[in-house]
C-alpha positions in Angstrom: 0.0 0.0 0.0 1.2 3.5 -0.8 0.7 5.6 2.4 1.1 9.4 2.9 2.0 10.3 6.5 1.5 13.8 7.9 0.7 15.5 11.3 0.4 18.9 12.9 3.4 18.5 15.3 6.2 18.8 12.8 8.1 16.3 10.7 10.4 15.3 13.6 7.6 14.6 16.0 7.8 11.3 17.9 4.3 10.2 16.9 5.0 10.5 13.2 8.3 8.7 13.6 6.6 5.8 15.5 4.1 5.4 12.7 6.8 5.6 10.0 8.9 3.0 11.7 6.1 0.5 11.9 4.4 1.0 8.5 7.5 1.4 6.4 8.4 -2.3 7.2 5.4 -3.4 5.1 4.3 -0.5 3.0 5.6 2.3 0.9 5.4 5.4 3.1 5.9 9.0 2.0 6.2 11.8 4.6 5.0 15.4 4.0 4.6 17.3 7.3 4.9 20.8 8.7 8.5 22.0 9.4 7.4 23.0 12.9 4.5 22.5 15.3 1.1 23.7 13.8 -1.3 22.5 16.5 -4.8 23.8 16.6 -4.7 25.5 13.2 -7.8 23.7 12.2 -8.5 23.6 8.4 -6.4 26.6 7.7 -4.5 27.0 4.4 -1.8 29.5 3.3 -3.1 32.1 0.9 -1.0 35.2 1.6 2.4 33.7 1.9 4.3 31.2 -0.3 4.6 27.6 0.8 8.0 26.1 0.8 8.9 22.4 0.9 12.4 21.3 1.8 13.6 17.7 1.5 15.2 16.6 4.8 16.4 13.5 6.5 13.9 12.9 9.2 15.6 9.7 10.2 19.2 8.5 9.6 18.2 7.1 6.2 14.7 8.4 5.3 13.8 11.6 3.4 10.6 13.5 3.7 9.3 17.0 2.8 9.2 19.6 5.6 6.6 22.2 4.6 6.4 25.7 5.8 2.6 25.7 5.9 -0.3 24.0 7.7 -1.2 20.3 7.8 -3.9 21.0 5.1 -1.2 22.7 3.0 0.9 19.5 3.3 -2.0 17.4 1.9 -2.7 19.7 -1.0 1.0 20.1 -1.9 1.6 16.4 -1.7 -1.4 15.4 -3.9 -1.1 18.2 -6.4 2.7 18.5 -6.7 5.1 16.4 -4.7 3.8 12.9 -5.0 3.9 10.9 -8.3 0.4 9.6 -7.7 -2.4 9.8 -5.2 -1.7 7.7 -2.1 -3.9 4.8 -1.2 -4.2 6.0 2.4 -3.4 9.1 4.5 -2.5 8.8 8.1 -2.4 12.0 10.2 -0.6 11.6 13.5 0.1 10.2 16.0 -0.9 13.4 17.8 0.1 13.6 21.5 -3.1 14.7 23.2 -6.6 13.4 22.5 -8.6 14.9 19.6 -12.1 14.2 20.8 -15.3 16.3 21.3 -15.1 19.9 20.2 -11.3 19.6 19.8 -12.0 17.9 16.4 -13.0 21.4 15.1 -9.7 22.9 16.0 -7.3 20.1 15.4 -4.7 20.3 12.6 -4.3 16.5 12.8 -8.0 15.9 12.1 -8.0 18.6 9.4 -5.3 16.9 7.4 -7.3 13.7 7.4 -10.5 15.6 6.4 -8.6 17.3 3.5 -7.4 13.9 2.2 -11.0 12.7 2.4 -12.2 15.6 0.3 -9.8 14.4 -2.4 -11.4 11.0 -2.3 -8.5 9.3 -0.4 -9.2 7.0 2.6 -7.8 8.8 5.7 -7.4 8.3 9.4 -6.6 10.9 12.1 -4.7 9.3 15.0 -4.2 10.7 18.5 -3.2 9.3 21.9 -4.2 10.6 25.3 -1.7 12.7 27.3 0.7 15.4 26.1 3.8 13.3 26.8 2.7 9.8 25.9 5.1 6.9 26.3 3.3 4.2 24.3 3.4 5.6 20.8 5.0 2.5 19.3 2.2 0.4 20.8 -0.4 2.7 19.2 1.4 2.5 15.8 1.5 -1.3 15.9 -2.2 -1.4 16.7 -2.9 0.9 13.8 -1.1 -1.4 11.4 -3.2 -4.3 12.6 -6.4 -2.2 12.4 -5.7 -1.1 8.8 -5.0 -4.7 7.7 -8.3 -5.8 9.3 -10.1 -3.0 7.5 -8.5 -3.8 4.1 -11.8 -5.2 2.8 -13.9 -2.4 4.2 -14.4 0.7 2.1 -15.3 3.9 3.9 -18.2 5.8 2.4 -17.2 8.7 0.2 -16.8 11.8 2.3 -16.1 9.9 5.6 -12.9 9.4 7.4 -11.9 7.9 10.8 -10.8 9.7 14.0 -9.0 7.3 16.2 -8.0 8.0 19.8 -5.8 5.7 22.0 -5.3 5.5 25.7 -1.6 5.7 26.7 -1.3 2.0 27.5 1.0 -0.8 26.5 -0.5 -2.9 23.7 -1.0 -6.0 26.0 -3.3 -3.9 28.2 -5.5 -2.5 25.4 -9.2 -3.0 26.1 -11.9 -3.3 23.5 -12.5 -0.9 20.7 -15.5 1.4 20.9 -17.2 3.0 17.9 -18.0 6.4 19.3 -20.0 9.5 18.4 -18.5 13.0 18.8 -19.0 14.5 22.3 -20.2 18.2 22.2 -19.5 19.1 25.8 -17.9 22.5 25.6 -15.1 24.0 27.7 -15.2 26.7 30.3 -13.1 29.3 28.5 -11.3 32.3 29.8 -8.9 35.0 28.7 -5.8 35.7 30.9 -4.9 39.3 30.4 -1.3 40.4 31.3 1.0 43.3 30.6 4.4 43.3 29.0 7.4 45.3 30.3 6.2 48.2 28.1 2.8 48.1 29.8 1.1 46.8 26.7 -1.7 44.3 27.2 -1.4 40.7 25.8 -3.7 37.8 26.2 -3.5 34.0 26.7 -6.5 31.9 25.9 -7.3 29.2 28.4 -10.0 26.5 28.9 -11.1 24.0 31.5 -13.3 21.0 30.8 -16.7 21.4 32.4 -17.5 19.2 35.3 -20.7 17.9 33.6 -21.8 14.4 32.7 -19.9 13.2 29.7 -22.2 11.7 27.1 -22.1 7.9 27.4 -20.9 6.4 24.1 -19.1 9.5 23.0 -15.5 9.6 22.0 -14.5 11.5 25.2 -16.4 9.1 27.4 -15.0 6.0 25.8 -11.4 7.3 25.9 -11.8 8.3 29.5 -12.7 4.6 30.2 -9.4 3.6 28.4 -11.2 2.2 25.4 -9.8 2.8 21.9 -12.3 5.2 20.4 -13.0 5.2 16.7 -15.4 7.9 15.3 -16.5 8.1 11.7 -16.5 11.7 10.7 -18.4 13.1 7.7 -17.1 16.0 5.6 -20.6 17.0 4.6 -21.9 19.1 7.5 -25.4 19.6 6.1 -28.3 19.1 8.6 -30.5 17.1 6.2 -33.2 16.6 8.9 -33.8 20.3 8.9 -34.0 20.9 5.1 -37.7 20.1 4.7 -38.6 22.3 7.7 -36.6 25.2 6.3 -38.3 24.9 2.8 -40.8 27.4 4.0 -38.2 30.1 3.7 -38.2 29.5 -0.1 -41.7 31.0 -0.1 -40.6 34.3 1.4 -40.2 37.2 -1.0 -38.0 40.2 -0.6 -39.7 43.5 -1.4 -37.7 45.6 -3.8 -39.5 48.8 -2.8 
């Protein structure tokens, strides 16, 4: 299989290296990733600055493209310019820190998988709980097995997978849970400070609400140390509301 590997943590990130080490033993793996951390940039693309891609050795013997733009830029540049053909699969990650719930909307990791999906390429966003995880190799090994098991399963057009792992050794992995996205929002705040010149600057902060986490959601299942897999659709239309809103088509706007 021809696999494109990317992330939002930079081409030298441990999670990307773990996936490359495992998958390159059995598959042809190309790496196109940001040249630095691009976390929480969402589905942003570079429009006002040129995008640069530099070939670098990201291991002692493996070359990849370090891109000056966003994770989505990496996908576009790879498909439209750098790769000789479309990949069979795109893997984005492994991201340190879960990408569940509302974080899916902000995540560069998830956005890269979504962009590949828009191009008609099967894609998976992969994250692991904790910001300094120690079981990245275990998660990469499990992903290899998961993809082999899914070889005969075709994802519907416009749908990709968002996978989140607990930070556990592979021999302690519990069952997989197919989850829906949790929509419990954060308690947000702005921390205002002053610099040495008495100019204001701001840090955005957030704390998870102490509410009841939706049972069966990605957040709930991951908190129970299950491997959470959520199918995500690119089409965000609320089809159930279309017929109800049809009444708006009967409104006319006065030109007087």
